C-alpha positions in Angstrom: 196.1 40.7 287.3 194.2 38.3 289.5 197.4 37.1 291.1 198.4 40.7 291.9 195.0 41.3 293.3 195.3 38.2 295.4 198.7 39.2 296.8 197.6 42.7 297.6 194.4 41.4 299.4 196.5 38.9 301.3 199.1 41.3 302.5 196.8 44.3 303.3 196.2 45.4 306.9 192.4 45.0 306.5 190.5 43.1 303.8 186.9 43.9 303.0 185.6 41.7 300.2 182.9 43.5 298.2 181.8 40.4 296.3 181.4 37.0 298.0 183.0 34.9 295.3 185.5 32.1 295.4 188.6 34.4 295.4 187.3 36.4 298.3 186.7 33.1 300.2 190.2 31.8 299.5 191.8 35.1 300.5 189.7 35.1 303.7 190.8 31.5 304.6 194.5 32.3 303.7 194.4 35.4 306.0 193.0 33.2 308.8 195.8 30.7 308.2 198.3 33.5 308.5 197.2 34.5 312.0 193.6 35.9 311.7 194.4 39.1 309.9 191.5 41.5 310.1 188.9 40.6 307.5 185.6 42.5 307.7 182.7 40.5 306.3 180.0 43.0 305.4 176.4 42.5 306.3 175.3 44.0 302.9 171.6 44.1 303.6 172.0 45.8 306.9 174.6 48.2 305.5 172.2 49.2 302.6 169.4 49.8 305.2 171.8 52.0 307.3 172.9 53.9 304.3 169.3 54.6 303.3 168.5 55.8 306.8 171.6 58.0 306.8 170.6 59.5 303.4 167.1 60.1 304.6 168.5 62.1 307.5 167.6 59.6 310.2 171.2 59.4 311.5 174.0 61.9 312.0 177.4 60.8 310.6 178.5 59.7 314.1 175.4 57.7 314.7 175.7 56.0 311.3 179.4 55.3 311.9 178.6 53.8 315.3 175.8 51.6 313.9 178.0 50.3 311.2 180.8 49.5 313.6 178.4 47.8 316.1 176.8 45.7 313.3 180.2 44.3 312.2 181.9 43.7 315.6 181.3 39.9 315.2 182.1 39.9 311.5 185.9 40.4 311.6 187.1 37.0 310.5 187.7 35.8 314.1 188.3 32.1 314.7 185.1 30.1 314.7 184.1 26.5 314.1 182.6 26.0 310.7 178.8 26.0 310.6 177.5 22.6 309.4 173.8 22.5 308.2 172.9 18.9 307.3 169.8 19.7 305.3 171.3 22.7 303.5 175.0 22.1 302.6 175.1 25.0 300.3 174.5 27.4 303.2 177.4 25.9 305.2 180.7 27.8 305.6 183.2 26.9 302.9 186.3 25.1 304.0 188.4 27.5 302.0 187.1 30.6 303.8 187.2 28.9 307.2 189.7 26.1 307.5 189.0 25.5 311.2 190.2 21.9 311.1 193.7 23.1 309.9 193.9 25.9 312.5 192.4 24.1 315.5 194.8 24.2 318.4 195.5 21.1 320.3 194.4 22.4 323.7 192.1 25.0 325.3 195.0 27.4 326.4 196.0 27.8 322.7 192.4 28.6 321.8 192.1 31.3 324.4 195.4 32.9 323.2 194.1 33.0 319.6 190.7 34.6 320.6 
């Protein structure tokens, strides 16, 4: 079942991992390797806060929808150099979820065409 789940996640138009485990990270990296397929990385804390505000009546549906979209515009699995934190390696980006070194174009014109 895990293999089927992996293939469906890999080939889908949009991938939104609900759990930040190893399989989600590998799928995210594989999708980047295949041409930066849309992968939405949820800001769970912010999303819970927005849902609470919506349930409390602070937002209309349109306001809630716009806030969620705005919060995730920079979290779509776009190309980015991996974050390196010398003092906290466990907080760095995993190579498997962001294989930048394998995807890095050889010149600036290729980078602008990807982004």
